[in-house]
C-alpha positions in Angstrom: -4.3 1.8 23.9 -5.7 0.8 20.7 -9.3 -0.1 19.8 -8.3 -1.9 16.9 -5.8 -4.4 18.5 -8.6 -5.1 21.1 -11.0 -5.9 18.2 -8.3 -8.2 16.9 -8.2 -10.0 20.3 -4.6 -9.1 20.8 -5.5 -6.4 23.9 -5.8 -2.8 23.7 -2.0 -2.4 24.7 -0.6 -4.5 22.2 1.7 -3.7 19.4 0.9 -5.3 15.9 2.8 -4.8 12.6 1.9 -5.2 9.0 5.0 -5.2 6.9 3.9 -4.9 3.5 6.1 -4.8 0.2 4.7 -2.6 -2.2 5.5 -2.5 -6.0 4.1 -5.9 -6.9 3.7 -5.7 -10.7 5.9 -2.7 -11.4 8.7 -4.7 -13.0 10.1 -8.2 -12.9 12.9 -7.2 -10.3 10.1 -5.9 -8.0 8.1 -9.1 -8.2 11.2 -11.2 -7.5 12.0 -8.9 -4.7 8.6 -8.9 -3.1 8.4 -12.6 -3.4 11.8 -13.1 -1.6 10.6 -10.7 1.0 7.3 -12.8 1.6 9.2 -16.0 1.7 11.5 -14.8 4.3 8.7 -14.8 6.9 9.1 -11.2 8.1 7.1 -9.5 5.2 3.4 -10.4 5.9 1.8 -8.6 3.1 2.1 -7.1 -0.3 0.3 -4.5 -2.6 -0.3 -5.0 -6.2 0.1 -2.0 -8.9 -2.6 -3.3 -11.4 -1.5 -1.2 -14.2 2.1 -2.2 -13.8 3.6 -4.0 -16.8 4.4 -7.1 -14.7 1.2 -7.4 -13.1 0.0 -10.4 -14.9 3.3 -12.4 -14.0 2.5 -11.3 -10.3 -1.0 -12.8 -10.7 0.4 -16.0 -11.9 2.5 -16.4 -8.8 0.9 -14.8 -5.9 -2.8 -15.5 -6.2 -4.2 -16.5 -2.7 -1.7 -14.5 -0.9 -2.1 -11.5 1.4 -2.2 -9.0 -1.4 -4.2 -5.8 -1.7 -4.3 -3.3 -4.5 -2.3 0.1 -4.7 -4.8 2.3 -6.8 -2.8 4.3 -9.1 -3.3 7.6 -11.1 0.3 8.4 -11.5 3.6 6.8 -12.7 6.6 8.6 -11.4 9.4 6.7 -13.2 10.2 8.8 -16.5 11.2 5.7 -18.2 8.4 3.4 -17.3 5.2 5.2 -17.7 2.5 2.7 -17.5 -1.2 4.2 -18.0 -5.0 3.8 -17.2 -6.7 0.5 -17.8 -9.7 2.4 -18.8 -10.2 5.2 -21.5 -9.4 8.2 -19.4 -8.0 11.1 -21.4 -7.7 13.2 -18.2 -5.4 10.9 -16.6 -2.6 10.9 -19.4 0.4 12.9 -18.7 2.3 14.7 -21.5 4.9 12.0 -21.9 2.4 9.1 -22.3 1.0 6.9 -19.6 -0.1 8.4 -16.3 1.1 11.7 -15.2 4.6 11.7 -13.5 3.5 13.7 -10.4 0.8 13.8 -7.8 0.3 17.5 -8.5 -0.1 17.1 -12.3 -2.3 14.1 -11.9 -4.7 16.0 -9.4 -4.7 19.1 -11.3 -5.9 17.7 -14.6 -7.9 14.5 -13.4 -11.7 14.4 -14.1 -13.6 12.9 -11.1 -15.7 10.6 -13.1 -12.8 9.1 -14.9 -10.8 8.5 -11.6 -13.7 6.7 -10.1 -14.1 4.4 -13.1 -10.5 3.8 -13.4 -10.1 2.9 -9.5 -13.0 0.6 -9.8 -11.7 -1.0 -13.0 -8.1 -1.5 -11.2 -10.0 -3.4 -8.2 -12.2 -5.4 -10.5 -9.1 -6.5 -12.7 -7.2 -7.5 -9.6 -10.2 -9.7 -8.6 -10.4 -11.1 -12.2 -6.7 -12.0 -12.0 -7.6 -14.3 -9.0 -6.7 -12.1 -6.1 -8.6 -12.0 -3.2 -7.8 -8.3 -2.4 -6.9 -7.8 1.2 -6.7 -4.1 1.5 -6.8 -0.9 -0.5 -4.1 1.9 -0.7 -3.1 4.9 -3.0 -0.1 4.9 -4.9 2.1 8.0 -3.8 -0.9 8.8 -1.6 -2.2 10.6 -4.6 -6.0 9.7 -3.9 -6.0 10.4 0.0 -4.5 14.3 0.0 -7.5 16.0 -1.5 -11.1 15.5 -0.2 -12.8 15.0 -3.5 -10.6 12.2 -4.3 -10.5 10.7 -1.0 -14.3 10.3 -1.4 -13.6 8.0 -4.1 -11.2 5.7 -2.5 -13.5 5.7 0.8 -16.6 4.7 -1.3 -14.7 1.8 -2.7 -13.3 0.7 0.7 -16.9 0.7 2.1 -18.4 -1.0 -1.2 -15.8 -3.8 -1.0 -15.5 -4.0 2.7 -11.8 -3.8 2.7 -9.6 -2.0 5.1 -7.6 1.0 3.8 -4.1 2.5 4.2 -4.3 6.3 5.1 -1.8 8.7 6.2 -1.0 9.0 10.0 0.7 11.4 12.3 1.7 14.9 11.2 1.0 13.9 7.5 -2.7 13.3 8.3 -3.1 16.3 10.4 -1.7 18.6 7.5 -4.4 17.4 5.2 -7.0 20.0 6.0 -9.6 17.5 6.2 -10.4 14.7 8.8 -9.8 11.5 6.6 -9.4 9.2 9.5 -12.4 10.7 11.3 -14.4 10.2 7.8 -13.1 6.6 7.6 -14.1 5.8 11.1 -17.6 7.3 10.6 -18.1 5.1 7.5 -16.9 2.0 9.4 -13.7 1.6 7.5 -10.8 -0.2 9.2 -7.7 1.6 9.1 -4.2 0.8 10.6 -3.7 3.0 13.7 -0.2 4.2 12.2 1.8 3.9 9.0 5.7 4.3 8.5 6.2 4.8 4.8 9.6 4.5 3.6 8.8 5.1 0.1 11.0 8.4 -0.3 13.9 7.5 2.0 14.1 3.6 2.1 13.7 1.3 4.9 17.2 1.9 6.5 16.7 5.5 6.9 13.4 4.8 8.7 14.8 2.3 11.1 15.6 4.8 13.6 11.7 5.6 13.8 10.9 2.1 14.1 13.8 1.4 16.7 12.6 4.3 18.9 9.7 2.3 19.8 6.4 1.4 18.2 3.2 2.9 19.6 0.4 0.7 20.8 -2.1 -0.3 18.1 -1.5 -1.6 14.3 1.2 -0.1 12.6 1.8 -0.7 8.8 5.5 -0.5 7.6 5.4 0.1 3.7 8.6 -1.0 1.9 9.7 -1.5 -1.6 12.1 -4.8 -2.2 13.3 -5.5 -5.5 16.3 -7.7 -6.8 19.2 -6.0 -8.3 19.0 -6.2 -12.1 19.8 -4.3 -15.0 16.2 -3.9 -15.7 15.7 -2.1 -12.5 18.7 0.2 -12.7 17.6 1.1 -16.4 14.6 3.0 -15.2 14.6 3.4 -11.2 16.3 6.4 -9.6 15.4 4.6 -6.4 17.0 1.4 -7.3 19.6 1.4 -4.5 16.8 2.0 -1.9 14.7 -0.9 -3.3 17.7 -3.3 -3.3 18.6 -2.1 0.2 14.9 -2.9 1.5 15.2 -6.3 0.3 18.5 -6.8 2.0 17.0 -5.5 5.2 13.9 -7.7 5.1 15.7 -10.9 4.0 19.5 -10.8 5.3 19.8 -8.4 8.5 18.5 -8.8 11.9 18.0 -5.4 12.8 14.4 -5.1 12.0 13.1 -8.4 13.4 15.3 -7.8 16.6 13.6 -4.2 16.9 10.2 -5.9 16.5 10.9 -8.6 19.2 12.3 -5.9 21.7 9.2 -3.9 21.2 6.9 -7.1 21.9 5.4 -6.6 18.6 3.5 -9.3 16.7 3.7 -9.4 12.9 0.4 -9.7 11.2 -1.3 -9.5 7.9 -4.2 -7.7 6.6 -6.6 -10.6 6.6 -7.4 -10.4 10.2 -8.7 -6.8 9.3 -10.9 -7.9 6.6 -13.2 -9.6 9.0 -13.4 -6.5 11.2 -14.3 -4.4 7.9 -17.1 -6.8 7.1 -18.4 -6.9 10.7 -18.2 -3.0 11.0 -20.2 -2.7 7.8 -22.8 -5.2 8.7 -22.0 -7.0 5.5 -19.1 -9.4 4.2 -18.5 -10.3 0.7 
């Protein structure tokens, strides 16, 4: 049973799925892949990487869409190191741009600089014309240690936006009650997240096919078109191209969702709940 689906008017035993295409703004191939995924009708949302080199092109094509912001303090691709949008010396890695790993970023990041950078990324997305529908953390960097989690929680509360958080064993292993703290602050959070980042959507399909639990589940994908640009820097290019194929050309995922009786939704219905739960709505 899920309080969230009940509040959404779907029933407390309903299954709702948000299919998010992450990576908007990373490169042209990702922008095109996200666009194709959204046009297919199965993908219901996207997340913007504001410091990404192709974020402005994304803004030109996706204003008004169901697009959230993935707050970034890392740039994991060795050959594509975008960096902070503010003056933040502690957020620079040794090779230029953001640090290449979460561990490196968190070990050197100054909390005040992280706070300013995250706020600036959100504000830049708004200035680009996005009506930001949710907030997430790139590589989960901001949700794995309590001092950084406080920053993203404060922003979700201030902007009255739902928040992507880890779920299941990943959440239980954090060492602090992130979901409980979000609930206490009135932040709306999907009940579960299936993040396919490291393995790709195809490898995550058994988990999805095994049956979705009651509640709102977000499935995080990374579609991209197959281009020389993508393959020049992305070690995970094959996974990204395959994500796009699954989302736009194959029947397994929509069939699994139908069999589970799941309803695909976006993040926008959760925004109203976020406004209600804080007693304010921007």
